[in-house]
N, C-alpha and C positions, 0 to 999 in steps of 0.2 A: 864598720870601719871608720877610723878617724874619730878622735875625741875633741870636742870644742867646748870652750867656756868663755863667757864674758861676764864682767862684774862692774857695777857702779854703786858706790856707797862709801861709808866712812872708814872701812877697814883698809889696810894696805893691800891694794889690788894685786900687786905682784905675788904676795903670799897666798891670797885666796885662789888665784889662778893656778899657781904651781901645785897647791894642795889638791885642787880639782883634777889637774892633769895626772897626778899620781894615781888617783882612784880610777881614772879612765884609761890608763896605759894599756889595759887589755884590748882596747878598741884599735890600737895601732901604736907601733913602737919603732918605726923606721927613723923618725926624727921628731923634734919638738921645738916649740918656740913661744915667746911671749912678746907682746907689745903694750906699751903704756904711753900716755900723753903727759908731757911735762913742759911747762913754759911755752905752750903753743907749738910744740914739736913732738914728733914720734921718736921713741927709743925702742929698738927691737933687739932681742937676743934669740938666736935659734941655732940648733946644732943637730947634725945627723946622729943617729943612734938613739939609745934609750933616754928616758927622762934624766937619768943620772948625769949624762953628758951636758944637758942643758943646765942642770943645777951647778955643775962644776964651772960652766961658763958664767953663770950669775955670781958665783963666788969671786971669780977673777974680775968680772966687769959688772958690778952691781947695778941694778936698776933703781931709780929713785922711788921714794914712797909717794904713791899717787892714789887717787880714789877711783880710777878707771883703768881697766886692762882687759886684754883678750889673750887667749892661749890655745894651743893646738898640739895634739899628738897624732902623728901621721901614719897611715898605712899607704904605701906608695902605689899610685896608679900611673899618672902621666909624669915621667921623669923619675930617675932613680933616687934613692935615699941619700941626698947630699945636703950640705948646708944651704946651698943656693936654692934648692927645691923645697926646703922646709918652709912651713908657714910660721908667722904671718908674712904675706907679701905686701909690698908698699908700692903705691902708685908713683909714676914718674915725677909728679909735682910735690911729692913728699907729704901729701895731706892724708891719704887713706892707707890704713892698715887693714887687711882682710884675711880671714881664715875661712876654710871651706871643707865640707864633707860631701863627697859624691863625685860625679863625673859630669863635666859640661861637654856634651856630645858635639856641639858645633864650634868648639873652641878654635879649630884650625882656621875656619873662615873668619872668625872674629880676630884671631891673632894677625892674619894677613891684612885685615882692614886696619888694625892699629899700626902695624909696621908701615903700611902705605902712607899713613898719616904722620909718620916720623916718630912714633912712640917706640922707644927701645925697651925690650923685655929682657929681664935678667935671669930667667929660669926656663925650664922645659915644661912647666906645669900648665894645666888648663886653668888653675886657680888664678894665676897672675893676670890672665886676660880679664877676669871679672874685676880685679883690683884696679887695673888700668882703665877699664871702662868707667868705673865709679869715679876715678880721678878726673877723667875728662868731663864727666857730668858736673861734679862739684866745682871744677875749675871754671866751668861756664856759668856758674852762679846758682846751680840747683841746690836745694836743701838735701841733706844726706838721705832722708827717708824717700823723698821724691826721686832722687838719683837711684836708690836701690830698686824702687819699683820700675823705673825705666829700664835699668839693666836687666832685671829679672824677666821682663817681658821679651827680651832678646835672647835669653839663654834657653837651650834645649838640653834635656837630660834630667839627672837627679842631683839636687844640691841643697845644702844648708849653707848660708853665708852669714857671717857676722863681721861688721865693719865699724871702725871708729874714724872720726875726722879730727885731725890735730887742732883745728880751730874751734872745736866744740867739745871741751873736756868733761862735759856733764851728761853725755848720752852715748848710747850705741844703738845700732840698727841691725836687725837680723831678718832673714827670710828663709822660707823652706818650700821645697817641692820634692816629693818622693824621698825624703830623707829626714831623720828625726831632729826635733827641736822642742825644748820645753823651756818655760820661763819659771824661775824661782822667785817667790815674793817674800821678802823679809821686812823688818821694821826699819824704814829709812834706807833700804838697800834692795837691789834687784840683781838677778842673775839670768843668764841664758846658757844653755848647755845641750849637748846631744844626749845626755843621760842624767837623771836626777841624782845619781851617786856623786856627781861633781859638786853639788851644793848641799847635800843632805846634812853636812856638819853644821850648817847655818840655818836652814829652814826646811820644813816638810810641806810647805804650801807651794803648790806648783800649778801651772797652767799649760794645758796642751794646745798647740796651735794646729790649725787645719791646713789643708792643702792649699798651696799658692797664697800664702799669707806673709805679710811683713809686720814686724813688731818694732816699735820705737820705744826704747827703754831708758828711763832715768832712775835715779835713786828713789823717787817718789811714786813710781808706778810705770805703766806701759799703755800704749795704744796699739791696737791691731787693725790692719786694713788688708784688703786683698791687693793683688798686683795692679789693679786699676785705681786704687786709692779709696775705694768705698769702705765704710766701716764694716768690720767683720766680727763674727762671734767667736769667742774663745771659751774653753771649758776648764774651770778650776778643779783640782782634785788634791787630795792629801796623800802623801807618801806614807805607807803603812809600816815601813821598816825604818830602823834607825842606823846610825853610823856604825855601830858595833857589828851589824849584819854584814857590812862590807869590809870588815877587818879580818885578819887571819886567825885571831883567837888562839895564838900559840902554835898553829900548824906551820910547817915549812912552806907549804904551797896552798893557794886558794883551792886548787883542784882537790887536794887531799881533804881539806876542811869540808868541801862540798860533797865529797863522797860520804863522809861521816854524818852529814846533815840529812841524808836521804830518809831515814825513818820519820823524822819530823816533817820533811817536805811532802812526802807521800800522805802522811796523816792529815796535814793541813789541806792538801788538795781534795781529800775525801770528806773533810769535815763539813757537816751541815747539809750534805747532799741528800740524805735519806731521812724522811720525816717520820714522826712517831706513829703515823697512821699507815706506815708501810709503803710509801711511794717515793720514788725519786723526784727531786725537785731541783732543777738547775736554773737558778734565778736569772742568769744572763741570757738564757735562750728564750727570746721573745717571738720566735716563729710560731704561728698558730699550729696547733696539733693536727688540724685537718690538712694543712699543707705537708706536714711531715708524713702523714699517712698516705699521701698521693705520690710519694717518691718511688721511682722505679730503678734508680741507680745512684750509687754514692761514689764520688771520686775524691780521694785523699791526695792533697798536693803539698809537697814539702821538699826541703833540701837537707843533705847531709844526715846528721844524727836524727833530726826530726823525720826524715824520710823513713828511716828504719823503725821509728815509733809507729809510723803509718802502716808499715808492713805487718807489725804485730797487730795493729787495730783491725786490719783486714780479716784476719782469722776470727777474731772475736765478733766483729760486727756481722759478718756473713753468717756465723754460727747462730747468733742470737736473733737476728732480724730476718734472715733469709732474703736479704736484698743484695744484689750483685754489687761488689765493691772493688774498685780499681785503685791502685796507688801509683801516682805519677811523680817523677822528678820535676820540680817546678820550672827549672830552666828549659825543659823540653815541651812543657805542657801546651802553651798557646801556639807554638810554632808547628805543631803537627796537625792543626785543625781538628781538635777533639770534638766528639759528638756530645753536645750539651743541649738539654732542653729545659723547659720549665719544671719538669719532673725530676731533674737531676739535683742532688744535694752535693755541693762541693765543701769539703772539710779541709781547712788549711792548718798547718801546724808550724809555729815559729816561736822560739823562746823570746826573742827580742821584739817581735811584732814589727820589725822594720826590714825583714829580708826582701831584697828588691825583686828577685825572681818570683817569690811567692806573692808579693803585692801585685805584680803585673798579672799573675794568674788569676787573682781575685777579680781584678778589673775586667779581664777577658770573660770570666764566668758570669759576672753580673751583666755585662753587655748582652750575653745570651739568655738573660732572664733566669738564670739558676739562682737558688738560694745558697748563701755562703755562711758557714759556721767556722769561726776561728778558734783554735786552741792556742793559748798564748800565756806567757808569764808576766808580761809588762803592761800594767794598766796605762791607758791613755796613748798607747802606741798606734801607729798608722793602720796596721792590719786589722785590729779589732774595730777601729773606728769606721773602716770602709766595708766591714762585713755586716751581714744581717743580724748575726748573733755571735756571742763569744762565750766560751767556757774557759775561765781563767784557771791556770794552775797557780799554786801558791808556794812556789819553791823559794821565794826570796831572791835577792840578787845573786846571780851566777857570774863570777868574775873570771874564773879559769876559762881559757879559750876552748878547751876540750870539754864538751858538755857531759855532765854526769847526772846531777839531780834534775837538771832540765829534762833529760831523756826519761828518767823514771817517772817523773810527774806527768810528762806528756802521755806515757803509756797508761798511767792511772786515769788520766782524763779521758783518754780514748775508750777505756773500759766503761767509764761513767756514761759517755755519750752512747755507746753501743747498748747498754742496758736501758737507758732512757728511751732510745728509739724503739727497743723491743717492748717497753711498757706502753708507749704511745700507739704502736702499731698492733698491739695485742698478740705478739708472737711468743710471749712467755707469760706464764701465770705469775701473780704477785708473789707467791711463796717461793717460786724459782728465783725471781729477782732478789728477793730477800736473802736467800741462801748465798747467792753470788756476792751481794753487798756485805754479808757477814764475813765471807772469806776475804774479800778485799779489805775490810776493816781490820782483819787479823794480820795483814801482811806487815805493817810497820815493825812489830816486835820480831817478826821473822827476818826482816831486813837487818835489824840490829843484831840478831843472832849470827847472820853471815859476817857482819862487820867485826863481831867479837872473835871470830875464828879465822882471821886472815893471815896469821903468822906463816902457815905453809906456803901461801902465795908469795909472801915476802921472801922466804928462803928460795923459792923457785926462781924468782927474778934474778937473784945473784948467780944462779946456775946458767941463766940464759944470756948473760951480758955479752958473750961473743957470738951469739947466733946471728945469722944474716937474713933469715926468712922464717916466718911462722905462719902456719895455716890454721884455719878455724872451720869446724864442721858443725852443722846442726840441721834438724828437720822440723817442719811445722814452725811454731813460734821460736824454736831454737835456731832457725836459719837467720832471721834478722838479728838475733843476739850474737851469732857468729860474725855477721857483717859489722856490727857495732864494736865487737872486740877487736877486729882487724883494723877498723878505722882509728881506734884509740892508739894503737901501736904506731900507725903511720903518722898520726898527728903530732905526738909528743916524743916518741922514741926514734922517729925517722927510720923505722925498720920496715922492710918489705913484708907485708902481711895481706893475706887474702881470706875471705870467707866464702864458703861454698855450701850449697845444699848437699847433705851427706849422700843422698841418693844419686847425685850427679858424679860421684867419684869416678866410676868406671867409664864415664863419657868424656874423660880428658884429664881432670885434675890429678888423678892418681899418678900420672907421669911425673909430677913434681916431687913425689915422695922418694927419698933416698935414706940411707943410713943416717940416723940422728936428726932427721927433720922433725921439729917440734910441731905437734898438732893438738890443738885444744878441741875437745868434743863436748857438745852440750847434749846430754842424754835425756830423752823424755821420761816422765815418771814410769816406774815399773808397774806392770800389772793393770794399769789404767789407760794405757796408750798402746795401740797396735804397732806404733812405730818403734817402740823400745827395742825389740829384738832385732829389727833391721839396722838400727844404729849400732848396736853391739856387734853385729856382723861387719859393719863398716870399720869399726875399731880394729877388729881382727885382721881385716884386709890391709890396713895401713901398717899395723904392727908387724905383720908378716914381711913387710918390705922395709923394715928397719926404722920406722917412725918412733919417735919418743912421744907417747900419748899422755896428755893431761886431760883428765876426764872430770867433767862437772856432772854429778849424778845425785839422785835423791838418796838421802841417808838410808842405810840399810839395804841398798841395792847390791846384793851379793853376786848377781850374775855378771856384773861388769868388772868386778874387782880383779879377776885373773888377767884381764887384758889392758889394765891401766898401769902405766909406770908411775903416775901420780894421780891420786883421786881426791877431789874436793867434794865433801858432802853438802848437799843443799837441803834446806828444810822441805817438808812435804807440803806441796800445794797442787792445785789442779793444773793440768797441762797449760791451759790458756794463760794462767797467771805466773807461770814459771819465769818469764823475763824479769819480773820484779826482784827475784832473788839470784837468778843466774848471771845477770849482767854485772853485778857488783865485783865479783872476783876478777873479772876481765878489766874493769876500770882500774882497780887497785894494782893489778899486775903491770899495766901500762905505766901508771904513775910511778911505781917503784922502780921499774926498769929504766925509765927516763932519768929518774933521780940518780941511780947508780952510774948511768952513763955521763952524768954531769951536765945534763941539758936543763934549760929553763922550762920547767913544766907548764907554768902559767902563760908563758909568752912564746909559743913555738914559732920557729922561723916561717916567714911568708904567710902567716895566718893572722886573721883578726877575728874578734868575737862575733861581730855582726856584719854580714855582707850586704851593704846597702846600695850597691850598684850592680847592674847586670854584667 
């Protein structure tokens, strides 16, 4: 949530900042703003609504050409999406402009303290409290970096802060706790941002900051300290994708582009994992094999779409390793006092690597001495850094708020992890693992086959434009696919949708079925899965009650055809791997229906790409 960028260098700062905000608008689009320093004073422009509103404001009231600036695109938490609540916020003495990502939990007490001291606050935000505190410190003679460290020691919660001082037009200072911040290093210029996409147009050289660190940035470089002022270590890395990967490439929506990137994304996630001598090798997993063999329980922790990827993983991991596997919603995990020991392996899944609830779950697990493996798409993000090991997906940047290729690559990575654990623990023979890896390696062309045949789904969306509710049914790995299909409709088409285990129909959900109720059904492969016939019976049950049945079934499945109003043929794969092909039509259906309804597919209301506060 919230996109932040700061720039110091020879370019026109205003233009660099606005360009970065455009690429980060998926992180928040309730309001946006920019601040620059000119002639020893701050100039600020900010507007509620999307970036376009800010750009219109800049056209009417241009900012001067300067070499320093900060900008922000907001996902509202404290205070509604208004001009006054938009960032940057300015201190009462007019010296400090500050932007913020996260939540300052003790802001109420700090606000009261400021008001008691006669400081007037102009917004409802927690952010302005930090701006005013900084203003008080520099007004008393503190250097900007010292002032930032002093203020950060007083703040509780999750935050990234970036500030400029009107009296120092050649530097900016930033800080992070439990919230993303990276530094971009160019030739004679420097950047800070919540996402490397903000500065990828100018440099691929980046530096990841650690927890509770402050960075003092000028055009010539940067200095990193901890909150107490001691020198701190930072970690440089190179961004492996370029600007074109973050552009739409002719598609109307980033989401649609990312749906069609899935064959390559899955192939890239699998690439190089299986050696020529017939063994799985996961380079980022540095946990000793002896420790993995001692595991007696696996807990997968995630949120939203990543949670559904974890549900798929449970079936595969238990089948291949014979180790009990639980899947937990991250926001509930540490609050229910889970049973975790040194023999527990915690696997976390997060596309961004910054998901606040998942990060807190990691810290709780490590406090209990469990080993933690992260499955993540973002190099250098917080969750991989704080885990014992990481398995990176290689989906490339995912800009659309509703995850698509992120989900499929997470599922693929979970399969890799399951097979690797089976290899280490000796629960599968090498030739068995080889056969599974061969089938996995064959899935990208099958994903492309699904994408090439989506016209019937496009036509179906046009027929559903007036529907008020849609149900999804599945069994085994088809159940999390059903949940994911329902979530996509909720997220971007604002349609009531629910996913259910098909076997639970008669325990309540069938009461929702009436004439014309659309029901998507994910059918297990025919002849190779004992649940196939049971799901076909479920289809008959709902159709007898007037449902309109949309069936996703393996090509050539003649048994299901008489009971399907619409049938979409899926390529033949093993049951465990079916989510890699069955999810795609549901993603595309949601995207197409939202488009037909006239909604903003990439920026759905009330949502942001990465939830970086609890």
